[in-house]
N, C-alpha and C positions, 0 to 999 in steps of 0.2 A: 203347707203353702202359706206364704205371708199375705197379709191383708191387702197390700197394694196389688200383688199379682192376681189375687182372687177378684178384686174389683175390676181389673182390666179384662179378665176372662169373662166375667159376668156381662160387662158392656159389649163384649164380642159375641155373646150368646153361647159361650162354651160352658158345659157343666163342670163343676169344681168338686164334686163329691168323690171320695175314695181315691183321690189321686188321678182320676181320669182326666180332669181338666189339665193337670200338669203335663201328662203324657201327650195330649192333643196339642197343647201349646208348644211343647218341644218339637214335635214332628212337623207341625204346620209352619213354624217360624224359624227353626234352627236348622242349619245345614248339618248333615250327618257324615262324619269321617271324610271330610274334604281336604285334599292336600294338593298343592300345585307341585307337579313333578318337574316340569320345565316351563318357565314363564312364557306365555304366548304360544305354547304348543300343546302341553298335556296336563290334564287335571284328573285326579282320581277321586272316587268317593263311593258312597252307598246309593241305593235307590232313594231318590228325594221326593218329598211331597211337592206339589206344583209351585207353591210360593218360593221355597228355596231353590228349586230347579231353575225357575225364571231368573232369579237373582244371580245364580252361577253363570247362566248363559249370557246375561247382560254384562256382568262384571268382567268375565274372562273372554268375552267375544267368541263364544263357542260356535263352531260351524257344524260339528258332528257329535252325536251321542253314540257311544258304543256300549250296548248292554250285554253283559256276559252271563246270560241266563236263559234257559228255556222257559217260555211263558205263553199262556193262552191269551187270546185277544179279549176274553171276557173277564180276565183277572183285573180287579180294581186298580192295581198298580199300572198295568198296561193302559187301561182306559184313561187314567189321569195323566200319564206321560204322553200319550198320543195327542191329547188336547193341547198340551204345551208345545209339542212338535208342530202341530198344525198352525198354532198362533204365532210361533216364532220363526218358522220356516227353516229350522235346522234339519240336517240329515240325521237319520236314525238307522243304525245298523245293529243287528242282533247276532251274536255268536252264541249258539244255544248250549252253553255249558250246563250240565245237570248236577244238582246237589252242590257240594263245595269242591268239586273236582273238575278237571279238564283233560282231554286227550292232548298229546304233544302236537298233533295237527291243529287243534283248536287254539293252542297257545301260539303257534306260528301264525295262524290266520289273524289273531288279535294283534300280535306284534306288527305284522305288515300293515294292518289298518291304521294303527297308531302312528306308524312312521311315514304315512302318506302325507306329503306336504299339502295336497289339495284338500285333505280332511281336517287339517289343523286350523285353529286350536280345537282339540277333541276332549270331551269329557267321557271317561270310561268308568264303568261301575258294575257291580253285581247287586245282590240284595243288601247284604250287610256291609259291603265295602271292605271285606277282609280277605277270604281265601282266593276266590276266583280273580278278584281285582289284583291281588298281589301276584298271582301266577302270570297274568297278562303283563303287568308292570315288569316283572323279572324277565319275561320272555323278550320284551322290547329291548331291555338293556343288553341282554346276551346276543340277540339276533342282529340288532342294528347299531349297537355301540361297542361291541366287542368285549363286554364284561365277562368275567368268569362266573360260574355258578355260585361260588362262595361270596363274591362281591355283590351279586344281585340279591342273594339271600340276606346278607347283612343289611342291605338297604330296606328291604320290605319287612324285615324283622325288627327294625328300629322304630316303627310307628307305635304310638302309645296303646293302641288296641291290639297289637300283635301279641302272640303268646309263644315265643320261640321254643319253650320246652314242650309245648303241646302240639305245635304246628308241624309235626314231623313229616306228615304226608306232603305238605306244601314244599318242604325242603327237598324231599325225595324227588318230587316232580320237577322242581327247578334244576336239580343236579342232573336228572335224566334228560331234560331238555337241553342243557348245556352240552352234554355228551353227544346227543343226537345232532345238534347244530355243528359241533366240532367235527363229527364224522361225515357231515354233508348229507345226512339222510332225511332232511326236512326241506323238500323243494319249495322254492318261492313261487307264490301264485300271483300272477298279474290279473287283477280284477278289473273288468271293463264296466265301471260303474255307470258310464253314460248310456250303455245299451242294456243295462239290467232291467228286467221286467218291473213294472210299477203297478201298485194297487193302492187304493185310498187307505189312509190310516184309520182304521176302526169305525169311522162314521163319516157322513158327507163332509166335503171340504168346508172350511170356515167361510161364511158368507162375505167376510171382509177381504177375501182374496187369497187366503192361505193356500199353498199348493204342495205342502209336504206330503209325500206318498211313501208307501212301504212296498218293497218288492222282495220276493222270496227267491233266493238263488241257492240251489243245491240242498235244501232241507225240506222236510215235509211241511205242509201247512201247519202253522203253530197251533191252530185249533185242534189238529189231529194228534198232537203230542200228548202223552199221558199226563194226567193231572196228579196222579198218585203213583205209588209203586216204589220199588227199590231206587235208592240214590245211585245212579250210574252215570258214567261219562262217555257212553258209547253211542250217543246220538250222531247222525251223519253230520259232517262238517258243512258249514255254509253260513250265509249272512242274510239278514233281513234288512235290505238297504232302502233308505228313503231319501227323498226329496230334492229340494232346491236350496241353494245357499240363502242365508238370510238376506232380505232386501238391503241394498246399499253396500254389500260386501263384494269385493272383486273376486 
């Protein structure tokens, strides 16, 4: 760590020993694996710390966050993101993909959410911004833009963090999704977001008037999902849908 960065971190009260300060500095201030897929419509990335997430929401005008992971409400990542959701008023939807995989139904669900004009601009992410995010990205291209499996695979494999030679399971799922889509075996689901059940996000509403809420549709309570165990993608399909559009947005 150079001296200037060490001074900045010290002034911010961040420890600088053993590289810990560098890691905290990076995670708290830098955006992780963020890419604009369609300007004004879709942005992909990893699970962000609050500061970078707020910056993405403001810069891209995000109306909806789509999280592609099963997570419990006491997970620190959930708690931190819930606070940003309350304060910004964005909607928050969870498609509970487990591990680094997804079912074809979950991929279709994610694709339909991303294609919903009422939800755009949308920011979609998993934890690392790699496997599950690419599966949703490819599913959107195939299901709503008529791309072939190979076309969608080439796009998601082109990102600098992708590992085309190792991400064989991602490619297999993308090809399977394209085949199922072509065969018409993935029915489209019309989601009535306006009448979805609502529950407060994590903790009491923001005293300044934030009204973002989370509703569970078609999946178990996230607190009841297993925290450990085999990495499987057989969780029931559903979304964890939240809130109100940000103030001032039509």
